[in-house]
Steps between C-alpha positions, in 0.01 A plus 500: 500500500648836394511829689570580861382282786553673834331393822269753656690699761840379381747724321704349217871466576600777260342750743755406768712794599283765329456814705177701500579851368392810692130573456352837395130580492354756261158653570390683188286506188520270202616648165348301217772633265771347719720810533415632845315402816503144632653371177797738513548431869521124456732529200730726698504266797584200283779694327653593836490155651213513749168316511215736409149462639198716426188648651289646219316813610354602164477384142568742213414482134824649374725500197778712350253783428360542850260371763157431362351416840566349841304300756607472861457173684278479810683577821431151632670349194812711559504414871458130421798507262711677763404254771561205271851598394626655823339239724673209324796612291602830653723761337835672546370821339174648370435743215173685443384664179153581366246473783217692330266584791494612865359162606787307345760738640350452846509120474859492374623752760332308782662171401843643430508679836530155653771369265860549615674519160604792274209655312558693176206724403468621143214752541354440156266780399501498120624275223783582260231624261346738755201280588386519863557181704415633846163642602535865617345412835770235554792746496450607863460136613822402327687789662359452849475119523746336262801730497557472877567124457736551206873435522548680168254702294588566135291789359558668168464879481131491417430268794699730733275788400189285533592392853664817639411790264876560457589564136854413391633694204875435523754291686514752786136419572567131570603552864192708602283241327670220694454682829130544428464132416683389814249694710241246383678227693719278283850415623668579167382687191636472149397799289525400132624792292482337160253759368734790572717641218857376476639169628247313718581542869317324784529611865489248783486615863381399843524859622857450625697327227464610137595321179466613140491252215557622147500308174530553130177610332417256222321620188232234516125561520428141603496549876171344605532338844802701619358589843366152571829347395711731719288443813498123443876499451550690826280249683689212341838631608371567852384138514847395388650677802601844369453808715274768352771714332663194344166358388408830332840526330480149357135544403584824318771319302256224405219730391736724305606199296137395458414847364795493262373171358129592492333374186204595278174317565168579336437847361592703811751500783686172541632350824841500659684171453500309828716225350766730356780332697404161358470588132 
């Protein structure tokens, strides 16, 4: 008889000596186009050598041209996914992305307040195409409930303004923006300056130490999923044992390469290449 015959409960001998990789949980929305959201998170985690797990908070109808619609899951479905994964498998780090509504933000914040691992919050407000992914009434809930449990929060300049009303127009504005974000309760904040003119510079600070990360600006419009990828990479490196500054530095290197190798897909904005180191 062909095929595998393995007794129930027994592991085949070729599993002997294998070590379970660090585990990272993403809580976010699904991108049907595969470039951002849960799909980008899991691709990033695989590329960086950790085991990715997912709690889907919302489902989008999305392609290279934009977001045609989204539907959030019931709060009880999100809580059940969290309880299922964390109650059995556990995690060495957690990353949050699109949470859509105040109810979902509340559920996620409540659960993560009781989890003693690094939490990376990507405060997703809009898509790469400018489509809203967070209900206006959820902005206050995200700021008041989720950010206080965050180890690192990774806002872009639009999200900084949405959360704090601080508008950043040049690199000198990064520090005041970071100070305003830290007042919301996260331990570290990474202000992403990629939309400023000149070389992209990101500012990381915990209010005491300060780090600036610059990179070459690549002439590539295919950057869908950049924010999701960066936050997932930070969470992955934290799970692998890096301290926050080292995790951000290595994540920045990874995402810069992914942007450089972004490829066309469909008729609009293509994704970054999560597998650029393997090709």
